[in-house]
N, C-alpha and C positions, 0 to 999 in steps of 0.2 A: 504494500500500500504506500503511495507517494504522499508526502506532505505538500500541500498546495500553498504554503506560505512559510516564511522564515519567522521563527518565534521572536528573535531579537528585533527584527524590523517591525513586527506587529507591536511589540512593547514600546518601541521608540515612537511610533505613530501615536499611540495612546497618550504619550507624554507631551509631545510637541504639536500634535494636530489631531486631537480626539474627534473633532467633527469631520475629519477627512476633507477639509476645504482645500480647493486648488488655489494656491497663493498667486498673487500677481508677481511677475518676475521682472527683474532689472539687473543689468550687468554690474553697475557700480553704486547702486542705490544704498544709502545708509538710511534704513527705515526708522525715522525718528519723528516725534511729534513736532512738526515745524511751526505750527500755530502757537504752541506753548513757548517755544524758543523766542518767537517774536513778541509774545506777551511779556515775557521776562525782560527782554531788551527794553521795551517801552516803559515798563514799571520802574526799571532801574535808571532810566534817563540816559542810556548809552546810545550815542549817535552811530548810525551805520558807517559813517566815515572812519570810525575807530577801527572797524574790521578792515577797511581798505588800508589804513595806515599801518596796522600791526601785522596783518596776515595776507595783505594784497588781495582781498576779496572786494571786488567793486560793488557799488550800490546796485547797478543793473543786474549783475550776476546774482546778488543776494535775493533781490525781488523775484527773479526768475526761479530761483530755488524755492522760495516761499510758495510760489504758484504751482509747484511740481512740474515746471517746464523742463528743468534740468536736475541732475543729481550732483552732489558734492562728495569728493573723497573723504574718507574718515578723518584725515589729519585736519581738515578744515572744521569739521564738527567738533573735534576735541579742542581745537584752538578757540573756537567761538565760546564753548562752555567755560573755558578758563577765563576769558575776558568777562563773561557774564557772572563769574563766581559760582558756577554750578559744580558741585562735588561729583565724584564718580558714583557715589551712592545715589544721588539724585538723577544723574545721567541715565542710570539703568532704568529708572522709572519712565524716562522719556522715550525709550525704544518701544516700538509697536510690535505686535505679535509676529509679524511677517519677517522679522530680521533674519530668520533662518530659512528663507523661502527656497534656497537652493537645496538644502538637505530635505526639507519637507516635500518638495515635489519629486525628488529622487526616491524617497521612502514610499510614496504612493505608487510610483512606477514599478519599483521592485515588488511591492506587495501585490500588484495586479499581474505580475509576469506569468503566473501559472493558472490564472483564472480565465474561464471561457464563457461564463454566463453573461446574459445580455446586460445586466446592470453594470458589471465590471467592465465590459467592453465600452459602454457609454461613458463611464468614468475615464477610461483610458483615452477615448477620443477627445474628451474635454482637456485632459492633461496635454495631449499632443497639440491641440489647438492653441493652448497658452504658450507652448514652446516653439511653435512654427516660425515665429518672427526671428528666431536665432539660426535657422537652417542655413541661410546664405549670408549671415552677418559677417562683416569684415572686422568687427571689434573682437576683443579678447573674450569670446563667448564659448570657449571649448567645453567647459563643464556643463553648460546648458545643452550644447549640441550633443554631447554624449548621452544625456538623458533622452533627448529626442530620438537619437539612433536606437536606444533601448526600446522606446515606444514603437518604432518601426519594426523592430525584431519580434515583438510580442503580440502585435495585432493579429487577430484571427485571419488566417489565410495568407500570412506573410510567406513569400517564397523562400526556399532554402538559401538562395543566393543572398537575400536580404539578411537572413539570420547570420550567415557566415561572414558577410561584410561587417555587420554590426559587432560581432564577436572580435573580429580582427582589429577594428578601430578601438574598441574599449581595452582590449589586451595590450595594444600598442601604447596607449596612454598609461596603463598600470605598470608596464615594464620600465617606464622611464622615470617614475617618481621615486624619490628616496625617503620621503616622510609621508606616512599615511594619516590623513585626517579621518573624521567620522564619515565624511562623504566617500572617501576612497575605500574604506572598509565595507560600507554598505554596497558600493558598486561592485567590489570584488566578490562579496558573498552572493549578490544578485546574479551576476553573470555565471558564477560557478554553479549555482543551483539551476539556472536556466539551461545551461549546457548539459548537465546531468539528465534533466527531465527530457530534453529533446535528443539525447544521445548524439550530441555533436562531438566530433573527434577531439581527443585530448590535445591540449596545447598549453599556452603559458600559465593559465590559472591553476591547472592541475599539476603541471610540472614544477611549479614554484610554491605549492601548498605548504611545504615545510618551512620555507622562509616567511611566508605569510603568517603561519601559526606562531613562529618565534616573535615576530613583530607584534602580533595581536596580544600574546601573553605578557610581553614586556610592558604593555600599557597598563597592566593591572598593578598599580602601585598605591601605597598609602597616601591618603589625602588627595588622590587624583580621580578625575572623571566621576565625581560624586553623582552628578545628574544622569550620567549615561551608564551607570553600573547595571541597571536592570537590562539594558540592551546587551551589554557584554555577557551577562550571565545567560541570557536567552540565546545569544549567538554561539556560546560554547556548545549548547545542545545542538544547534543547527550544524555546526562544524563536525561534531561527533557523528551525527547522522549521515552526513556526506562522506566522511571517512569510512564509516561502516559499509556504505554501499559500494564505495570505490576500492577500498583496501582491506576490508574485513573487520570483524569484531575485535580482534586483538589490538589492532592499530587504534581503533576508536576507544577502547578501554584504556590503553596507555595514555592517550591524549587527555581523556577525562580525568584520570588520576593526576596527571601533571597540572592540568587547569585547576582542579579542585585544591591542590596543594598551594598553588600561586594565589588563588582567591582567598583561602582561609588564612594565609600568612599576612594578607594585606587589608582585607575588607571584612566587615561584619555583615553576614547575610541572614535573611529571614529563615525561619524553620521551613517555610514553604519551598524556598529555593534550594535549601539543603536537601529536602525530600526529592526534588526534581533531579538533583545531582545523583542521589542514591539510586533512584529509579533508572536513570540513564546508565549508570554503572552496572546495575543488575541486568539490564537488557543486553549488555555486551559481555557478560560472564560466559565463559565456555566450560567452566568446571562447576557442575551442579552443587558441589560441596560448599562453594563460596556464597551460595544464596542465603541471604538473611531472612529469617522467618517473618519478621515484621514487614519487611518490604514485600515479601511474597503475598502476605495478606492484603496489603494495599493494592497490589497488582490484581489480585483476585476480585477485590471490590470494584475497581475501575473497569475490569474486564466484563462485568455483568452487563454493561450497556455498550453495544457496538454501534449504536446510533449516535455518531459523533456530533450530529447537529443539535442534540438536546443537552449537550454539556458546554461549558465555557471553552473559548478558543484555546486557552492554555491547556486544559485537560484534553481537548480534542487533539492537540499537537502531540501530547505525551502518549495518548492512546494509539495514535497513528504510529508513533515511534515504537511503542511496545509491541503492538500487533505485528509490525514488520519484523520483529525479532523472534516471533513464535514459530 
C-alpha cells in the first residue's frame, strides 16, 4: 500500500497554512504591513526626506512602495525601522502571514503530487495559475519556476517526457546547492517520493540519499528549528518508509535508530511522537524476538480498522506504513 502524502509536509502545512490558501507570490517582496509603517512615520513626525538622506530611498520610490506598485529589498525595510525606532520584537508583528509564500506554495504542490481526485486537481490548477507568471520571467525566479515545473510533472495526464524533464531540472538544481534550507529539503523529499511512486529511473536523489540523510540529521541540534521540529520528526518517518521500499527493512531500521538517537540527544519530544518512532521501528524489525508486547498491542488496536478514511491523517499514514510491512 502506497502513502499518498508525506507526513512531514502535511504537518508543516498545518502549521504555516492550515487553511491551505494559495498565497500571492512575488520575487523580492518583503510582506510587511506598509500602512502601519506609514502611520508610525506620520505619528513620529519623521519626514520622508530623512529616508532619502540616510538610506537613499527617494520620496517617489517610497510612495510607490506604499501603493504596492513596487517591492523593496529587506535591507531597506530594516533601515526604515531603525530610523523609525521600531524594535525587532515589534518588527515581527508587522510581517503579514504570507512572508513564507515560497515555502507555503511548495508545500501545497508536494502535498498534491500523488493525489488524483478532482478536488486536488482543481487545487493544483489554481497553484499553477498563480505561478504561471514566472515561467518565462527573466528575473531571478528559479525557485518559483521549479515549483511550476513540479506542477507540470504532477498534473493528470502529464506525458512521460514532461515528468523526466521536470525531474532533470529539479535534480540539477539540488546537485548544485551546498546549504539546504527548508525549501530544499521539502523539494528533495517531494521529488524522491514522486519518482518512487511513478517508478522513474534512479538518478541523483536516490544516488545521493546518504549525503542527504547526513545533512538532514545534522540539522537536529539543541535550540535549533524549534518551529519546524514537528516537520523533521514526520519527515524521519517519510524517509524511513522510502528507504524500506528502496533498500529494505534493515536499512530503514538502522536509519530510524540513528535518527531517534540524534533526536533524543537534542530535543524533547511528545509521548505521541515517541510512540510513532517505536511503531516505525517495530514495523522494520526482522527478528520476531525484538517485538515489544506493548507496541504489538497498539498495532493490534490500530489494525482493527483498515478504513483509513475514518481515522486522522496521522494515524492513516502510520496504518499505511504498518500495513505495508505485514
